N, C-alpha and C positions, 0 to 999 in steps of 0.2 A: 336669712339663717346664717349668726354668727358661728363663731369657728369652733365653739361648745356646744355650741349643737352638733354640724356635722362633726367631731371625735363622738358623741355620744351616739349618732346612727352609725359608726362603723363598729364602735364596740358592740352595740345590738346585733350589726348584724351578723360578728364574728362570733358570738355567741348563741346565736340560734344556729350558724355552724356550723359549731361544736357536738350543739345538740344532736340533729342531724345526725351528721356523720358517726356517732358515738349511735345511736339508733339502729342507722345501718350495718353497723358490721354488725349491731349484736343480731342480726337477721340468720336466718343457715340460711347458708350453703355461701354466705358474701362473700366469703374469703374465695372459696371456688372461682365464684362470678370476678371476682377484684383479675383473678391469674389465668382466670381464662381469653380477660380484654387484654392484658398486657402480652398475650401470646399473639394472638388472636387479631391483633392491630398490624405488625410489622407482617403479618400472614397477608393480609390481605393489601395493604403498601403494598409490596412485592410483586403481587400475581398482578392488581389491576394498576400498576407504575406504565401510565402511560410512553414505553418502550418505544411503538410507531412515530409519537409527535418527537423522541429526543435522536432517529436516526436520518427522521431530515432534516430536522436544525443541523443535526452535524455533516451533510451531504449540503446544504445551505449553506454553509458556514466554508466548507469547501469553494465552494463555487468562485468566491473572488481573488482562489488562485491556483487555481486549479483549470479552470476553463471558462471560457463564454457564457455557457448556459448545461446545466445539468439536470436532465431529466430522469424519473423514477417511477415506473409501475406499483403494483399493489402492490402491497408490504402484508403476510403474516406471519406476524409475530407470534412463539411457541417460547413459556418461557422452559418449558418443559422438552426439550425433543430440538426437532429440527423445526427453522424460521425457510421464509421464502421469501425470493422480489421478483418477480418478472420478467422486467427488463433494465436496465440502466442504463442512459447513455450521455454521453460527455463528450461535446465543444471543445475546443481547444481554440485558443486566439490564433495558432498557425496555418487552422485550415483543416488538423489532421480529427479525426472522428475517432470517440471506442464504444462501441456496441458490447453490454454485456446482455445476456438472456439464460434463464434459467438460474442460477443465482439460492443456494441452497446452505447454509450458515448452523450454525450452532454454537453461537457465545457461554462465557462463563460471563454468567448472570450477578449481576454485585454493585450493588448501590452504590455501596462506598465507594468500590476500588472503580467503578463509572465518572461519579459524581465528586468524588474528592479528589483520589489520586490520579481520577481521566489516565486510567489503563481500560486495554481490553487484550480477551484470548479469546481465541476460539480455532474454527475451521470454515475456512467461505469453498464448497466447490460451486465453477463456473460450468454450463452446460455447451455453453455457445460464447467465446470470447474473440474478437475483433477489433484491430485497429487498423486506421487506416489514411493513407496521407495521401496527396496526388497518388503515382500510381505503383505508391510500395504500399501490402497488405501481408497482414500479420493476423490468422485463424486459429485455434487449436481447444482445446479439454481443457479448464486448469484447475487444481486442487491444489489450494495455499493454508497451512498453517500459522500461528503468526503470536505470541504476546512482546504486547506495544503498547510504551506508555505514548501521550497527548499532550501535548502543547493547549493548556487552559482557554489559554484564549483565540489562536489564530489556527485551534484542531491540526496543527501537523503535527508530522508522529517525530519523536525525541529521539528514545530509547527501545534496547528490545529484540526480540528475537525474532525471524520472519523465515518458515520456508515457505519453498515453490514445488508442484510438478504442473509438468504439459504433458497430454499426450496427442495421439494426433495433429500436430503442428507442422502450417501451412507458412513460407515466407515468399513470396509475391512482387516485381516491382524490381527488381537488382541489377540495372547496370554497368557493367565493366567496360572502361577504354569503346566506351559507343555501342554493348553490345547487349544484350538484353540475355539475361541467363535465365531458365526457365525454372519456374515453381518448384524450389523445395522444401522437403519432407522430411520430418522427423517424427518419432518414433517416441522417443520420450528429450526431455527434459524436464533436468533434477537438479534444484540451487539452494543454499542455503547461505544468509546471511545476519550478518549485527550489527543493527542502527547505535551507533553510540552520538550523543548527538549533533543532531540533522545530518551524519556524516553513515550510508549506510553502505559497513565495508563487505563486499561479497567472500565470504569463505570460500565458499566450494558452488560451482555452475558447469557442468557437463550435458552436450546436447549430442545425440546420435539417432542416424536416421541411414537410410538404401543411401541416398545422395551425399553426405553429409555429416563429420562428427567431430568434437574438438569439447575447446572448454571458452566457458570466459572466469575473464581476471580483475579486480579495482575494486571503484569506487565509485557513488554517490553520493556529491553533496546537497542535500535537502536544501530549501530554500525557501522563503519566507512566499514567494510567487512561487508555484512549484517548476512553471517553463523556462525558469532562469537557472535551474537545480545544474549542477557543477557536474559532469561526465569524465570520469578518468578512471572508463574500457581499456578491455586486449581484447579481442577478438580471435583464437587459434585454434583453425582449422588444420586438425593432422591426417601427416603423411595420405592414409592408407580413406582420404575422402574417397568415393567416386567421382565427386564432380572437379579435383585436383588430375584427376586421369583424362577423365574426356571431353574436359576444358583445359588441354595442357599447352597446345600449341599459345595458348590468349594468357591462362595465368600460371604459366612457367615463370617469368619477369618477378613475379610477388613471394615463390618459393624460397625458405631459408638454406642453408645450406645443410641443418634436418631431413629437409620433407618438407613442412607445413612453412605454410601463411599465418602469421600474426599481422592482425587488424588495427592500430592505435583510434580509438575513439574520445574526443574531449568537446567544450566547448555545453555546450547547454542543450536542455532538450530542447528549445525553439530555433536552435543551432548550430546543430552541432561538425561537429567539426573532422570528417572522418579523412584516417591520412592510410591509402596502402603502402604495401615496401616495396616498393615499383626501386627498381635497379635505376643505376644510373643513366639521365639520357632519356628517360621516364617522367613523366606526370604523376608528384607520387600525394598528392591531394583529388579528394574527391569533392563533389559542390560541399560546401561549407565556409565555414569564414575566410579570412588568408591566413597563412602560417605566423604572419608576426603580430597577428590578432588571437592567436590561444591564451587560454588560463592559464598553462602550466608548461612547464619547454626548460628540463632541467637538463639538458648533456649529459642527456645514458647517468646522473644520478639516481638516489631516490629520495623521498618523502622522509618526513617522519615515522608514519608508518612502515618504514616499508616496503614500498610501490614503486615498479621504475615507472620509467618517464624519464620517457626515450628523446 
């Protein structure tokens, strides 16, 4: 077959296709069927899209940055209304474990937003949240709202807003000066933060309960390897916290002139450096890195965002 024959075959096919389309367009209701097809195709793509596979792939992408192993249970995803995951377990390289159960979430589904702009917006409620490492453990019920943009390659959150609310929280395993502090209970923990260029800045974070109340200030710089994320946090215990009265002899050296306790946490997730405000003559560091090895030390100055550095 030479070039001339090929061109004749193409022209013949185009002529036949033109005739077929003209005859089809002339049929009754042809325009209606075409309009319906243009509407129904996106509709079926939207409702039959494999969102469960997308969620599992996203979690697997985070496995290399967040922990050694991520296990996820049954996913019951719903485009309209709430979706459900029965459990999610994450094991970190430092031996810590995060166990989540009864996860209900409602995410704004928009294929363009998810796949192109890499943004996700919605709410998540967790019936049982437990973080444990050695003797330290944190349990609570958690609810969060978020509007976050992710890095397309790593899946790491880069920009957005985050709200957090915890109820029936318990913290145990704290040791100060060799003394074990009984489990602390919190009736309410609420916080809001802004994420910009992988830096989560805490706008407000307050906690209250029968044992202790106060607030947390500072920021977290999220790194590609989550365990290496840098901490710049300050936990402030208010003077009316019951723990300061019951353990006055033990904690008196931590209290400042205003009756509060300010605890600084630097370092990173895998190796945090907790600095207790002990008075002169006492050891001012908890288990963690040596002070000369800290990530930030500004001698009382402030950083570019106005956060205090001690």
